[in-house]
C-alpha atoms as one frame of an Amber mdcrd trajectory, in Angstrom:
protein
  48.527 108.066  82.917  50.349 105.821  85.956  52.415 104.181  83.065  53.525
 107.651  81.834  54.358 108.986  85.191  56.330 105.749  86.031  58.178 106.149
  82.525  59.182 109.809  83.609  60.264 108.823  86.795  62.619 106.224  85.134
  63.629 108.870  82.696  64.765 111.025  85.685  67.090 108.613  87.376  71.064
 108.557  86.386  71.222 104.746  85.873  70.205 103.235  82.475  67.177 100.947
  82.769  65.441  98.740  80.206  63.078  95.939  79.926  62.602  92.877  77.611
  59.738  90.686  76.782  59.697  86.751  76.723  61.631  87.151  73.334  64.427
  89.217  74.582  62.920  92.273  72.656  63.526  95.615  74.254  60.180  97.157
  75.515  61.485 100.135  77.603  64.748 102.310  77.203  65.133 105.204  79.592
  67.056 108.506  78.823  70.196 107.391  80.893  70.295 104.208  78.855  70.585
 106.313  75.698  73.044 108.490  77.107  75.498 105.519  78.076  75.135 103.340
  74.951  74.795 106.404  72.422  71.678 104.269  71.029  68.358 106.298  70.542
  65.080 105.125  72.342  63.415 104.650  68.823  66.273 102.631  67.652  66.454
 100.306  70.806  62.687  99.369  71.269  61.662  96.261  69.576  65.552  95.268
  69.002  67.106  92.124  70.910  69.034  93.470  73.755  72.339  91.797  72.546
  72.077  93.669  69.470  72.086  96.961  71.128  74.507  96.209  73.731  77.032
  94.086  72.362  78.229  93.212  76.042  81.097  90.993  76.943  78.598  88.334
  78.539  75.523  88.528  76.020  76.831  85.291  74.294  77.994  83.052  77.052
  76.861  84.427  80.402  73.832  86.599  80.073  72.942  87.942  83.511  69.209
  88.482  82.394  69.091  85.096  81.003  70.233  83.627  84.422  67.872  85.921
  86.301  64.852  84.732  84.055  66.177  81.051  84.182  66.259  80.970  88.112
  63.944  83.961  88.997  66.728  85.310  91.301  67.901  88.862  91.127  71.893
  89.664  90.188  73.168  92.939  91.482  76.238  94.967  90.847  77.850  92.464
  88.053  80.654  94.411  86.228  80.772  93.977  82.487  81.802  95.924  79.441
  79.433  96.881  76.708  80.426  98.531  73.303  78.701 101.846  72.503  77.403
 103.149  69.267  80.705 104.935  68.802  82.430 101.412  69.147  83.885 102.460
  72.550  84.329  99.823  75.106  82.693 100.993  78.414  82.652  99.422  81.952
  79.079  99.090  83.657  77.640  97.593  86.810  74.385  95.690  85.924  71.689
  94.539  88.218  68.677  92.404  86.998  65.390  91.194  88.102  62.426  89.212
  86.600  59.562  91.468  85.423  56.332  89.734  86.376  52.490  90.764  85.432
  49.667  91.396  88.073  49.456  87.525  88.627  52.801  87.111  89.260  53.608
  85.419  85.786  57.090  86.239  84.494  56.668  87.894  81.268  60.110  89.242
  81.065  63.116  91.079  82.553  64.381  94.407  83.654  68.061  95.652  83.809
  69.517  98.698  85.273  72.987  99.562  84.500  75.481 102.149  85.981  78.374
 103.750  83.704  81.634 102.967  85.609  83.700 105.323  83.534  83.403 108.173
  86.267  84.040 105.855  89.197  87.330 104.645  87.343  88.453 108.228  86.543
  87.536 109.224  90.469  89.374 106.220  91.575  92.619 106.973  89.161  92.555
 110.638  90.837  92.237 109.140  94.439  95.313 106.805  93.564  97.371 109.858
  92.321  96.530 111.695  95.536  97.383 108.592  97.642 100.629 107.842  95.917
 104.113 108.961  95.383 106.430 107.727  92.844 104.372 104.623  92.443 104.361
 103.963  96.006 100.825 103.855  97.532  99.644 104.849 101.045  97.551 107.492
 102.757  98.738 106.471 106.667 100.464 108.683 108.828 103.695 106.707 108.400
 103.674 106.561 104.789 102.963 110.360 104.443 105.653 110.978 106.786 108.181
 108.983 104.488 106.676 110.823 101.398 107.737 114.132 102.709 111.045 112.820
 103.598 111.821 111.689  99.942 112.463 115.008  98.066 114.996 116.455 100.431
 116.687 113.149 100.868 116.597 112.478  97.100 118.367 115.970  96.587 121.293
 114.930  98.730 124.067 112.977  97.482 124.249 110.971 101.051 124.099 107.328
 101.123 120.753 106.229 102.570 119.831 103.034 104.458 116.450 101.400 104.006
 115.265  99.340 106.740 112.163  97.413 106.617 110.867  93.636 106.561 110.811
  91.755 103.489 108.042  92.864 101.259 107.638  96.453 102.497 108.927  98.083
  99.048 112.386  98.852  99.583 113.263  98.825  96.064 110.184 101.019  95.160
 111.826 103.546  97.667 115.090 103.345  96.236 113.884 103.850  92.826 111.908
 106.697  93.999 114.861 108.285  95.669 117.032 107.881  92.226 113.885 109.636
  90.216 113.630 112.617  92.225 117.521 113.000  92.550 119.971 114.747  90.044
 121.411 111.249  88.880 117.576 110.166  87.311 119.330 110.650  83.503 121.558
 107.757  84.537 121.032 104.175  85.516 119.421 102.702  88.508 120.954  99.300
  89.153 120.011  96.905  92.080 121.837  93.867  93.237 120.711  91.422  96.127
 124.187  91.127  97.960 122.602  88.427 100.295 122.046  85.907  97.366 125.670
  85.495  95.984 128.769  84.022  97.395 131.690  86.459  98.062 133.745  85.587
  95.030 130.703  86.133  92.685 129.384  89.156  94.516 132.802  90.949  94.181
 132.954  90.030  90.198 129.210  91.232  90.160 129.857  94.547  92.032 133.218
  95.664  90.806 133.786  93.516  87.363 136.922  91.578  86.253 139.701  91.953
  83.646 140.305  89.043  81.063 142.388  86.222  82.446 141.329  87.181  86.183
 140.278  83.365  86.547 139.820  80.411  84.105 136.648  81.339  82.453 137.357
  85.176  82.212 138.080  85.331  78.521 137.065  89.138  78.048 136.507  92.270
  80.477 133.312  92.524  82.066 131.666  95.574  83.761 130.419  95.298  87.281
 127.383  96.714  88.933 129.231  99.906  89.838 130.456 100.671  86.454 126.864
 100.163  84.857 125.640 102.557  87.535 128.172 105.167  86.924 126.738 108.713
  87.391 123.496 107.039  88.738 122.467 105.029  91.676 123.246 101.398  93.005
 120.821  99.466  95.522 122.964  97.108  97.681 119.897  94.970  98.847 120.091
  92.696 101.917 123.532  94.349 102.765 123.279  92.689 106.213 123.977  89.253
 104.881 127.706  89.986 103.553 130.454  88.558 104.828 132.861  90.498 106.950
 135.560  90.207 103.991 133.091  91.653 101.600 132.269  94.367 104.074 135.959
  95.334 104.147 135.966  95.762 100.336 132.714  97.565 100.301 133.935  99.904
 103.100 136.802 101.396 100.921 134.326 102.144  98.217 132.190 104.224 100.138
 135.099 105.898 101.952 137.457 106.630  98.871 135.185 106.291  96.152 137.352
 103.848  94.227 137.410 100.007  93.620 139.659  97.447  91.695 138.043  94.946
  89.260 139.189  91.535  89.843 142.630  90.861  88.016 143.243  94.655  87.885
 145.973  96.544  89.814 144.534  99.991  88.764 141.948 101.562  90.965 138.605
 102.786  89.081 137.230 106.171  90.578 133.359 105.813  90.577 130.651 108.617
  90.839 127.492 106.451  92.240 124.834 107.330  94.534 124.803 104.165  97.141
 121.384 103.059  98.510 121.639 100.263 100.915 118.713  97.951 102.133 118.309
  95.366 104.582 115.533  93.346 106.396 117.677  93.202 109.656 118.559  95.329
 112.385 122.250  96.735 111.358 122.278  98.308 114.837 121.852  94.722 116.183
 124.348  93.060 113.794 127.080  95.705 114.988 126.373  94.884 118.699 126.575
  91.071 117.966 129.880  91.754 116.049 128.578  90.626 112.618 128.748  93.749
 110.815 131.491  96.504 110.729 130.724  99.567 112.904 132.918 101.812 110.444
 130.776 100.379 107.472 127.492 100.711 109.588 128.320 104.691 109.907 129.166
 104.887 105.970 125.742 103.615 105.114 123.599 105.020 108.048 124.107 108.549
 106.972 120.054 108.822 106.347 117.800 106.202 107.567 114.323 105.543 106.479
 112.487 102.683 108.209 109.677 101.416 105.919 106.657 100.115 108.161 104.945
  96.559 107.982 101.697  96.258 106.151 100.180  95.657 109.477 101.297  98.770
 110.791  99.446 100.630 108.352  95.989  98.504 107.977  94.191 101.620 106.568
  96.371 101.243 103.520  95.083  97.859 102.576  91.732  98.897 100.898  93.683
 101.488  98.947  96.296  98.608  97.851  93.649  96.385  97.347  92.020  98.545
  94.692  95.620  99.468  93.014  96.315  95.779  92.477  92.772  95.032  91.172
  92.987  97.620  88.567  96.364  96.472  87.811  95.601  93.017  87.280  92.257
  93.904  85.380  94.722  95.867  82.773  97.003  92.868  82.545  94.648  90.303
  82.230  91.711  92.138  80.343  89.504  91.222  83.001  86.467  93.010  84.651
  86.812  92.183  88.381  84.892  94.815  90.346  86.896  94.417  93.700  86.314
  92.348  96.931  83.262  91.526  98.787  82.865  92.865 102.276  83.624  89.447
 103.677  86.717  89.214 101.789  87.956  92.558 102.703  87.256  91.981 106.250
  89.337  89.002 106.155  92.273  90.877 104.549  92.009  93.446 107.431  92.211
  90.708 109.969  94.971  89.070 108.392  98.800  89.607 109.810 100.559  89.842
 106.682 104.138  88.379 107.529 104.981  88.840 103.802 103.615  92.682 103.668
 102.492  94.178 100.416 104.246  91.566  98.320 101.846  88.936 100.042  98.938
  90.946  99.374  99.827  91.455  95.801 100.116  87.600  95.533  96.799  87.101
  97.361  95.124  89.353  94.805  96.930  87.696  91.826  95.671  84.175  93.200
  92.213  85.412  93.419  92.246  86.511  89.637  93.153  82.915  88.790  89.748
  81.927  90.348  87.592  84.977  89.707  87.050  86.125  86.097  84.541  88.675
  86.896  82.380  90.569  89.544  83.571  90.934  93.201  86.211  88.684  94.657
  84.903  86.458  97.085  86.034  84.523 100.227  86.229  81.371  98.285  88.524
  83.129  95.763  91.336  83.912  98.510  94.068  81.243  99.154  93.236  78.605
 101.480  95.096  79.602 104.592  92.498  82.884 104.288  89.476  80.943 104.312
  87.463  80.080 107.244  89.121  79.877 110.427  92.037  77.534 109.765  94.671
  76.718 112.654  97.506  79.143 112.540  95.556  82.024 111.024  96.570  85.061
 112.940  94.539  88.245 113.533  95.120  91.505 115.129  91.378  92.037 114.844
  88.320  90.375 116.146  87.158  87.508 113.951  83.632  88.554 112.121  84.085
  92.253 112.480  81.743  94.238 110.231  83.072  97.070 107.898  81.355  99.593
 110.161  83.086  98.428 113.228  86.260  98.377 111.034  85.886 101.906 110.142
  85.123 102.900 113.991  88.512 101.205 115.068  90.461 102.938 112.120  88.887
 106.365 113.127  89.786 105.675 116.767  93.306 104.615 116.007  93.753 107.906
 113.842  92.239 109.990 116.431  94.652 108.376 119.292  97.464 109.051 117.180
  96.794 112.679 116.638  95.985 113.366 120.302  92.064 113.834 119.509  92.808
 116.543 116.604  89.951 115.595 114.263  91.050 117.425 111.419  94.562 115.864
 111.506  92.772 112.551 111.868  90.762 113.197 109.066  93.847 114.123 106.812
  95.536 111.124 107.794  92.469 109.070 106.646  92.200 110.801 103.666  88.613
 112.204 104.204  87.174 115.607 104.649  87.152 117.200 108.123  83.170 117.412
 107.958  83.038 113.675 107.024  84.936 113.116 109.941  82.764 115.047 112.398
  79.725 113.266 110.889  81.121 109.812 111.506  82.364 110.630 115.112  78.813
 111.737 115.818  77.036 108.625 114.086  79.360 106.196 115.801  79.321 107.886
 119.097  83.049 108.095 119.552  84.954 110.466 121.800  87.312 112.883 120.399
């Protein structure tokens, strides 16, 4: 009678549960296990578990086998199984040894959770917290998202200012895709990486015979971007002579290829980007004031990652999902300790550095959770030189409290506005304020 009640209870839980004996034969298979695997209980009982699940770890790294060998539980390990219809399904498994009344191990028990719904919800959340492939839910990012459509509709020159790795090219691509130029090319060029002569030929092209190796005509980037958009990246690094040539293009919308005396008219949307302050360069006499006003028609300042720390977990989920797809992995995410370390870090390389950190972790972590040991050396422990804007050893609860406090401060105590900024329901915000004993 007691066993029947016990089985009924296990049949009512949403997670799949099964048990095996010492010969790895399935002795119990609950209703959720049937639903997830597509295998009926009568077909599963008595079968070896590897024949039923056909999981990615069955042959080489069976979690239940590890548990029975070490008598240690395993929690929330992400793997893939193949269901009765041949579909590959992500699940999160937990295992424990099964003991008799005398404490002797007689088999094992495994519970597993279908992660398909979790993945769908994550994708929906990413769509709600992104704009044209740009990820963010912080107040500064949402303000930029609101600016993108009206700025894109105009043909005005745009200046994107922001530190390296903040996503200037992503914003430029978004402006192009939202504009009337989207059917034509988006062309980007790093102006700071070339000497004047090479940059001029790359921008404006050249005619055959213009110099020794010019055996035939070559189109420049402005010609390639005709009718579309050109991104002049690191415009603050170009020389005064090149600034003069560029000014004519922006003023008169014409240019001359090298070796040509005939001006070419261009119809190109120009977006300039820089990791320097053009205003400061103008004051220092390093950037022409008239060119500054030509590229400074609309200015968008992109925030550093440390100025929008609440976006870090969202970006981490995005990069983990991306590298899982690219490398056919089943990494579940970051451990609490690893995420806290990233929240503490100053990110001088911004979003690009965060992406590199996650890629580094994927080299060392093949499945499960990314732990501190999987992060680059400078993020492990208390190495000298590690900068932190948050107290060391901060718990996730304390971190959440800090983020809510900051959001309330930015919104002058408006709880509903703070909740919107953090991407949570107002009722959730009120409950957290009460439980964390916050003022606001």
